[in-house]
Each structure stands twice: as C-alpha cells, then as structure tokens.
C-alpha positions as CSV (number, residue, x, y, z in Angstrom):
1,M,-8.8,6.0,-21.5
2,P,-5.7,3.7,-21.8
3,V,-3.4,4.5,-24.7
4,N,-4.0,1.9,-27.4
5,L,-4.7,-0.8,-24.9
6,S,-7.8,-2.9,-24.4
7,A,-8.6,-5.5,-21.8
8,P,-7.3,-9.0,-22.7
9,N,-9.7,-11.5,-24.2
10,P,-10.1,-14.2,-21.5
11,S,-9.8,-16.9,-24.1
12,D,-6.4,-15.6,-25.1
13,L,-5.0,-16.1,-21.6
14,H,-4.1,-19.8,-21.6
15,P,-4.4,-21.8,-18.5
16,V,-1.1,-23.0,-17.0
17,P,-1.2,-26.6,-15.9
18,G,-0.8,-26.8,-12.1
19,V,-2.2,-23.3,-11.5
20,K,-5.7,-22.4,-10.3
21,L,-7.1,-19.0,-9.5
22,G,-10.1,-18.0,-7.4
23,I,-11.5,-14.5,-7.0
24,T,-14.1,-12.9,-4.7
25,M,-15.5,-9.7,-3.3
26,A,-14.3,-9.5,0.3
27,G,-15.1,-5.8,0.9
28,V,-11.5,-5.0,1.9
29,R,-12.0,-1.3,1.1
30,K,-15.1,-1.0,-1.0
31,A,-18.2,-3.2,-1.4
32,N,-19.2,-4.9,-4.7
33,R,-15.7,-5.1,-6.3
34,R,-13.4,-8.0,-6.8
35,D,-10.6,-7.5,-4.3
36,L,-9.3,-10.9,-3.1
37,V,-7.5,-13.4,-5.3
38,V,-6.1,-16.8,-4.4
39,I,-3.6,-18.6,-6.7
40,T,-2.8,-22.2,-5.9
41,L,0.1,-24.3,-7.1
42,E,0.5,-28.0,-7.4
43,P,3.2,-29.7,-5.3
44,G,6.6,-29.5,-6.8
45,S,6.2,-26.0,-8.2
46,A,9.0,-23.5,-7.9
47,V,8.6,-19.7,-7.1
48,A,10.9,-16.7,-7.3
49,G,10.4,-13.0,-7.1
50,V,11.8,-9.5,-7.1
51,F,10.4,-6.8,-4.8
52,T,10.5,-3.1,-4.2
53,K,13.7,-1.4,-3.2
54,N,11.8,1.1,-1.1
55,R,13.2,0.8,2.4
56,F,9.8,1.5,3.8
57,C,8.5,-1.7,2.3
58,A,5.1,-3.2,3.2
59,A,4.5,-6.1,5.7
60,P,3.5,-8.6,2.9
61,V,6.8,-7.8,1.0
62,Q,8.8,-8.5,4.1
63,L,6.9,-11.8,4.7
64,C,7.3,-12.9,1.0
65,R,11.0,-12.3,1.2
66,K,11.2,-14.3,4.4
67,H,9.2,-17.3,3.1
68,L,11.1,-17.4,-0.2
69,A,14.5,-17.1,1.5
70,A,13.5,-20.1,3.8
71,G,13.2,-22.2,0.7
72,S,9.6,-23.1,1.5
73,D,7.6,-25.2,-1.0
74,I,5.2,-22.4,-1.9
75,R,1.7,-23.7,-2.5
76,A,-0.4,-20.6,-2.8
77,L,-0.5,-16.8,-3.2
78,V,-3.1,-14.5,-1.6
79,I,-3.6,-11.0,-3.0
80,N,-5.8,-8.2,-1.7
81,T,-6.5,-4.8,-3.1
82,G,-7.7,-1.7,-1.4
83,N,-5.3,-1.8,1.5
84,A,-1.5,-1.9,1.1
85,N,-0.7,-3.0,4.7
86,A,2.3,-0.6,4.5
87,G,3.3,1.8,7.2
88,T,1.5,-0.4,9.7
89,G,4.4,-1.4,11.9
90,E,4.4,-4.6,13.8
91,D,0.6,-4.9,13.7
92,G,0.9,-5.1,9.9
93,M,3.3,-8.0,10.1
94,V,0.9,-9.8,12.5
95,R,-2.0,-9.3,10.2
96,A,-0.1,-10.4,7.1
97,T,1.0,-13.5,9.0
98,Q,-2.7,-14.1,10.1
99,T,-3.7,-14.0,6.5
100,C,-1.1,-16.7,5.7
101,I,-2.2,-18.8,8.6
102,A,-5.9,-18.6,7.6
103,L,-5.2,-19.7,4.0
104,A,-2.8,-22.4,5.1
105,R,-5.5,-23.9,7.3
106,H,-7.9,-24.1,4.4
107,L,-5.2,-25.8,2.2
108,N,-3.7,-28.0,4.9
109,V,-0.2,-26.6,4.4
110,S,2.1,-24.5,6.6
111,P,1.8,-20.7,6.7
112,E,5.4,-20.5,5.4
113,Q,4.1,-22.0,2.1
114,I,1.9,-19.0,1.5
115,L,3.0,-15.7,-0.1
116,P,0.8,-12.7,0.8
117,F,0.5,-9.5,-1.4
118,S,-1.4,-6.3,-0.8
119,T,-1.9,-3.1,-2.8
120,G,-3.9,0.0,-2.0
121,V,-3.9,2.8,0.5
122,I,-0.8,3.1,2.8
123,M,-0.9,3.5,6.6
124,E,-4.3,1.9,7.1
125,T,-4.9,-1.2,9.2
126,L,-5.4,-4.3,7.1
127,P,-9.0,-5.7,7.7
128,V,-7.7,-9.3,8.0
129,D,-11.2,-10.4,9.3
130,R,-12.7,-9.5,5.9
131,I,-10.0,-11.3,4.1
132,E,-10.4,-14.4,6.3
133,A,-14.2,-14.3,5.7
134,G,-13.6,-14.0,2.0
135,L,-11.2,-17.0,1.6
136,P,-13.9,-19.8,1.4
137,A,-15.6,-18.0,-1.5
138,A,-12.2,-17.5,-3.3
139,L,-11.3,-21.1,-2.8
140,A,-14.7,-22.3,-4.0
141,D,-14.1,-20.3,-7.1
142,L,-10.7,-21.9,-8.0
143,K,-10.4,-22.7,-11.7
144,A,-7.5,-22.9,-14.2
145,D,-9.0,-20.5,-16.8
146,Q,-9.5,-17.4,-14.6
147,W,-6.5,-15.3,-15.4
148,A,-8.6,-12.4,-16.9
149,V,-10.9,-12.3,-13.8
150,A,-7.8,-12.4,-11.5
151,G,-6.4,-9.5,-13.5
152,E,-9.5,-7.5,-12.6
153,G,-9.3,-8.7,-9.0
154,I,-5.8,-7.1,-8.4
155,M,-6.7,-3.7,-9.8
156,T,-6.7,-0.4,-7.8
157,T,-6.7,2.8,-10.0
158,D,-6.2,0.8,-13.1
159,T,-9.0,1.3,-15.7
160,I,-8.7,-2.2,-17.3
161,P,-7.2,-5.5,-16.3
162,K,-3.8,-6.4,-17.8
163,G,-2.8,-9.8,-19.0
164,C,-0.6,-11.6,-21.6
165,S,-0.1,-15.2,-22.6
166,K,2.3,-17.0,-24.9
167,Q,3.0,-20.6,-25.9
168,I,6.3,-22.0,-27.1
169,T,7.7,-25.4,-27.9
170,L,10.5,-26.9,-25.8
171,G,11.7,-30.4,-26.5
172,G,8.8,-31.0,-28.8
173,Q,6.3,-30.1,-26.0
174,T,4.0,-27.1,-25.8
175,V,4.9,-24.8,-22.9
176,T,2.6,-22.0,-21.6
177,I,3.5,-18.7,-20.1
178,T,0.6,-16.5,-18.7
179,G,0.8,-13.4,-16.6
180,I,-1.2,-10.5,-15.2
181,S,-0.1,-7.2,-13.8
182,K,-1.6,-4.1,-12.1
183,G,-0.5,-0.6,-11.7
184,A,-1.3,2.9,-13.0
185,G,0.3,5.3,-10.5
186,M,3.1,5.4,-8.0
187,I,5.1,3.7,-10.7
188,K,8.9,3.8,-10.9
189,P,9.8,0.2,-10.1
190,N,13.0,-0.5,-8.5
191,M,11.7,-3.3,-9.0
192,A,5.7,0.3,-9.1
193,T,2.1,0.5,-7.0
194,M,2.8,-2.5,-9.1
195,L,2.1,-6.2,-8.9
196,G,3.0,-8.8,-11.5
197,F,2.3,-12.5,-11.5
198,M,3.6,-14.8,-14.2
199,A,3.4,-18.6,-14.4
200,T,4.7,-21.3,-16.7
201,D,4.5,-25.1,-16.7
202,A,8.1,-25.3,-18.1
203,N,10.1,-28.0,-16.4
204,I,13.0,-26.0,-15.1
205,A,15.3,-26.5,-12.2
206,P,14.1,-24.3,-9.3
207,E,17.5,-22.6,-8.8
208,L,17.2,-21.1,-12.3
209,L,14.0,-19.2,-11.5
210,Q,15.6,-16.3,-9.6
211,P,18.1,-15.3,-12.3
212,L,15.3,-15.6,-14.9
213,V,12.8,-13.4,-13.0
214,T,15.5,-10.9,-12.2
215,E,16.5,-10.6,-15.8
216,A,12.9,-10.4,-17.0
217,A,12.2,-7.6,-14.4
218,N,15.2,-5.7,-15.5
219,A,14.1,-5.8,-19.1
220,S,10.5,-4.8,-18.4
221,F,9.1,-3.6,-15.1
222,N,12.4,-1.9,-14.2
223,R,12.3,0.1,-17.4
224,I,8.9,1.8,-16.9
225,T,7.9,4.9,-15.0
226,I,4.7,7.0,-14.8
227,D,5.4,9.4,-12.0
228,G,8.8,8.5,-10.5
229,D,7.4,7.2,-7.2
230,T,8.7,3.8,-6.1
231,S,5.9,2.0,-4.2
232,T,6.2,0.3,-0.9
233,N,4.6,-2.9,-2.3
234,D,6.1,-3.6,-5.7
235,S,6.3,-7.3,-6.4
236,F,6.9,-9.4,-9.5
237,V,6.7,-13.2,-9.1
238,L,7.5,-16.1,-11.4
239,M,5.9,-19.4,-10.8
240,A,7.0,-22.7,-12.5
241,T,4.8,-25.7,-12.0
242,R,7.3,-27.9,-13.9
243,Q,4.5,-30.1,-15.3
244,A,5.6,-29.9,-19.0
245,K,6.9,-33.2,-20.3
246,H,10.1,-31.9,-21.9
247,A,13.5,-32.7,-20.3
248,E,14.3,-30.6,-17.3
249,I,16.1,-27.4,-18.0
250,T,19.2,-27.4,-15.8
251,S,21.4,-24.7,-17.5
252,L,20.6,-21.2,-18.6
253,D,23.0,-21.7,-21.4
254,S,20.9,-24.4,-23.1
255,A,18.8,-23.6,-26.2
256,D,15.6,-24.4,-24.3
257,A,16.5,-22.0,-21.5
258,Q,17.3,-19.2,-24.0
259,A,13.9,-19.8,-25.7
260,L,12.1,-19.7,-22.4
261,R,14.1,-16.6,-21.3
262,A,13.0,-14.8,-24.5
263,A,9.4,-15.7,-24.0
264,L,9.4,-14.6,-20.3
265,I,10.9,-11.3,-21.3
266,E,8.3,-10.8,-24.1
267,V,5.4,-11.4,-21.7
268,S,6.9,-9.3,-19.0
269,Q,7.4,-6.4,-21.4
270,H,3.8,-6.6,-22.6
271,L,2.6,-6.5,-19.0
272,A,5.0,-3.6,-18.0
273,Q,4.0,-1.5,-21.1
274,A,0.3,-2.1,-20.3
275,I,0.9,-0.4,-17.0
276,V,2.3,2.6,-18.7
277,R,-0.5,2.7,-21.3
278,D,-3.0,2.7,-18.5
279,G,-1.0,5.3,-16.5
280,E,-3.2,7.6,-14.4
281,G,-4.4,10.3,-16.8
282,A,-2.1,9.2,-19.6
283,T,-2.8,10.3,-23.2
284,K,0.6,9.5,-24.7
285,F,2.8,6.3,-24.7
286,I,6.4,7.4,-24.9
287,T,9.4,5.2,-25.7
288,I,12.8,6.7,-24.7
289,T,15.9,5.1,-26.1
290,V,19.3,6.5,-25.1
291,E,22.2,5.0,-27.1
292,G,25.9,5.7,-27.5
293,G,26.7,5.5,-23.8
294,R,29.8,4.1,-22.2
295,T,27.6,1.9,-20.0
296,E,24.0,0.9,-19.9
297,D,23.7,2.5,-16.4
298,E,24.6,6.0,-17.8
299,C,22.1,5.5,-20.6
300,A,19.5,4.6,-18.1
301,K,20.3,7.8,-16.1
302,A,19.7,9.9,-19.1
303,A,16.5,8.0,-20.1
304,Y,15.0,8.3,-16.6
305,A,15.9,12.0,-16.3
306,I,13.8,12.6,-19.5
307,A,11.0,10.2,-18.4
308,H,10.7,11.8,-14.9
309,S,10.8,15.4,-15.9
310,P,7.5,17.1,-15.2
311,L,8.4,19.8,-17.8
312,V,9.0,17.1,-20.4
313,K,5.9,15.2,-19.5
314,T,3.6,18.2,-19.5
315,A,5.0,19.4,-22.8
316,F,4.1,16.0,-24.3
317,F,0.6,16.2,-22.9
318,A,0.2,19.6,-24.6
319,S,1.7,18.3,-27.8
320,D,4.1,21.2,-27.5
321,P,7.5,20.6,-29.2
322,N,9.4,22.4,-26.4
323,L,12.2,19.9,-27.0
324,G,14.9,21.9,-25.2
325,R,13.4,20.4,-22.0
326,I,14.7,17.0,-23.1
327,L,18.2,18.3,-23.6
328,A,18.1,20.0,-20.2
329,A,17.1,16.6,-18.6
330,V,20.0,14.8,-20.3
331,G,22.3,17.5,-19.0
332,Y,21.4,17.0,-15.4
333,A,21.2,13.3,-15.5
334,G,24.4,12.9,-13.7
335,I,26.9,12.1,-16.5
336,D,29.6,14.4,-15.2
337,D,31.9,14.3,-18.3
338,L,29.1,14.5,-20.9
339,D,30.2,16.3,-24.0
340,Q,27.1,18.3,-25.2
341,G,28.8,18.8,-28.6
342,L,28.3,15.1,-29.3
343,I,24.5,14.9,-28.6
344,E,22.1,13.8,-31.3
345,M,18.3,13.6,-30.9
346,H,15.5,12.3,-32.9
347,L,11.7,12.6,-32.3
348,D,10.4,9.6,-34.3
349,D,11.7,10.2,-37.8
350,V,12.5,13.9,-37.2
351,H,16.2,14.7,-36.6
352,V,15.9,17.5,-34.0
353,V,19.4,17.9,-32.6
354,T,22.9,17.4,-34.1
355,R,26.2,18.0,-32.5
356,G,24.4,19.4,-29.4
357,G,22.4,22.1,-31.3
358,R,19.3,22.5,-33.4
359,H,19.5,20.5,-36.6
360,P,19.6,23.0,-39.6
361,A,16.7,21.2,-41.3
362,Y,14.5,20.9,-38.2
363,Q,11.1,22.7,-38.5
364,E,8.9,23.1,-35.4
365,A,5.9,22.0,-37.6
366,D,7.6,18.6,-37.9
367,G,8.1,18.3,-34.2
368,Q,4.4,19.2,-33.6
369,R,3.3,16.6,-36.1
370,V,5.0,13.9,-34.0
371,M,3.9,15.4,-30.7
372,K,0.2,15.1,-31.6
373,Q,0.6,11.3,-32.0
374,S,-0.6,8.9,-29.2
375,E,2.7,7.0,-29.5
376,I,6.0,8.8,-29.7
377,T,9.7,7.7,-29.7
378,I,12.5,9.8,-28.4
379,R,16.0,8.7,-29.4
380,V,19.0,10.4,-27.9
381,G,22.6,9.6,-28.9
382,L,25.4,10.4,-26.3
383,G,28.3,9.8,-28.7
384,R,30.4,8.1,-26.0
385,G,30.3,4.4,-26.7
386,T,28.1,1.5,-27.7
387,A,25.8,0.9,-24.8
388,T,22.0,1.5,-25.1
389,T,18.8,1.2,-23.1
390,T,15.1,1.9,-23.4
391,V,12.6,3.2,-20.9
392,W,8.8,3.5,-21.4
393,T,6.8,6.3,-19.9
394,C,3.7,8.5,-20.4
395,D,2.7,12.1,-20.3
396,L,1.5,14.0,-17.3
397,S,-2.0,15.4,-17.5
398,H,-4.6,17.3,-15.5
399,D,-6.3,13.9,-14.8
400,Y,-3.2,12.6,-13.0
401,V,-3.6,15.3,-10.4
402,S,-7.3,14.8,-10.1
403,I,-7.0,11.0,-9.7
404,N,-4.5,11.2,-7.0
405,A,-6.2,14.1,-5.2
406,D,-9.4,12.0,-5.0
407,Y,-7.7,8.6,-4.4
408,R,-8.8,8.3,-0.8
409,S,-12.3,9.8,-1.3
C-alpha cells in the first residue's frame, strides 16, 4: 500500500483550457488495461521538457529531444505503457517514428509535431501495430476532464494513479496548473521509470518554458530516489497553452513569473513525492535534509549517499535505529575534506549525533519510537557552510525484491 497516499479525486484535477486527453486499452503488453494515452494541444501552445541522463536512452526520448530541438509547434503527445522501446536499436527509432506518423495523420499535422513516450519492459520490440490500431479509440475519447483517467493510463508497477492540480491568479485571471506522473521503481531521476506531464494555460513566452521546467525538475523529480536506478525513459514535460487572458509573461523576474514558478514547483513536488510514497514495496516515506554544506552539490552527495544505501533503507524497513549506517553513508559520500567532528544529526525531534559522536542524551528507545513511524525526517548538519538540500526516498522491503523478480512474469 502507498505510504499516506490515495488516488486523486478526478474532480480535484482541473481541466486546462486548450488540453484534451484520450485513453484506451490497446493491449500493448497486457489485455484489458488502459495503456495508451493521447494528449492534444491547441495551436499556439508551447512545450518544453527534461529527459533522462542515462546514455542508453530510449528511442522515444531521442525522438522527443529531436522534435523539441527543431522548434516544432507541438500539437500532441502519445504515451504507451507496457513496453519501453529502449534497447531496441534502429528498429526502435523506426517504430517510434511510425507512431508519430500514425497520430499525425489522424490530426492532420506533421510527425515532427508529435512527442512520443513509452514506459515498461526494456529490450522488447514495440508493438506499433497495436498502438496504431488503438489510436482511433483514444482520439474518440478526447475530453478536457480526463486527467485522473490519463494518470491510470500511464501506470506500470504503480499501485495508484498520481495527479495534482492548483489554480492561481495572474493579472486578475485564474490560471490552472494540472499534472500527472507515474513511477514506482527504477527511480533515481537524473532527470526515474518515471514520466511526468504538467500543463498550464498561463500566457507565457515560449522561451521561458525550458528554464521553468528545468528548475521545477531540479526541485522535485531530481530530488527523489527509490532504488538508485536511472531509467532509460525518464521524461518530464511542461505544456503551456497560453490561453489565459492575463498579459503575456515575458520575464522570469516579474511578479507573475515568480508566482507561476512557485506553483509549478509545488505541483511538481507533489507529483514527485507521490512516486516515492508509491515506491515498490515501500512502507516508510523518508525526508533527508543535509544542511551546513559549502555547496548544494556536496549536500546532495551526502543526502543521496544516505538515500541509496541498502543498509540504511533496510534498517528503516525493520524500524531498527541502527543509525551508524547513516553516518557511514555521509562519510563515503565523496566530500574529501569532511570534518567528522562537526557532524550533527537529528531523527525527527531526536538529537542523535553531536560533534561527530553519539549525543549524551540519546536513548535508543527514542530512535526506535521515530523509526516506527510511516513518515520520518533525517537531518544532517555538515558544519561547513550555509548550503542545504532535501531528498525524498523510501525504505527497502521484501516486497521490492518480489515485485522486481516477478516484473516480466
């Protein structure tokens, strides 16, 4: 069961003017499950995205990058689950392109105006014929209020769909931001198997979308990890239909841009944290804050060393306050001149470590009390500066092994 997370109420996911979503069962991998989603955008929309840093990236990732770099007027996205179309060589590129061509014909646009996305099993041939056959049903299903159903249609090992929506006021006009994400395992985004799609009707200059989506990703999807594996297919896309009636946002320094930025990050963080809460086999949601670093980068090194440690993660699953494992992870994080005598550590409200050693007042019973909670915060102070960062992760349970052992069954 997800950690303190439930499926979004469909009525809470506000439609975004200029966006429609259609979902169908194409039988990409398994019958009788929603596995094909089409998202259409009105003319004049702008799109930007960030993608996996895995050098063995999937064919659809390569094609998305190409179409976005060409400055194409993106009119639709097509997303399939069940098959990642990764590790498929030139044939995978051909099949991803065929998918774009097929949808472009239905919409009377060019293939370069389509962005394809895939998620699922790696190194299997994409059944493009099933996707093409499913497109008419997905297009017939297009509606503005289908974000929750689309969230279900992009799932793989997720147990529930993930979505979030927020409305703000810009220039006296209501502006909507709505997004969905998927992911439960193979999660350590650089930019995890993770997909995220967020749309807004904010009237923003197209050239501002890329810095906004990059910043939102860095504050959210690039601060989560479940198992330390960076997927071949990670993608996070921001779409702006620009249909809101406020004055166009042309500078990121403006008050409206800052309000939009804050809202985009808030929605992105909700979607990213939902992935961790629904992590494969997860029973604990863990926030790791490392502060007092010289740079944010070295804080992130220490935070991820803790978050990736199997010894730390299994201790949290067992509710075992074997907290020396956390100190060990900080020590091997790669901060070469780290002074262990300056380290402080808290487990929620419990001061565990001071000046690099066990706090005199710390009692293991206090640590165990916190470890039994479903939500736990680890706070580590490096004593080196003023930088800080936060990473979200989960524990590592028996079920994680079972889910991944049975994934292709």
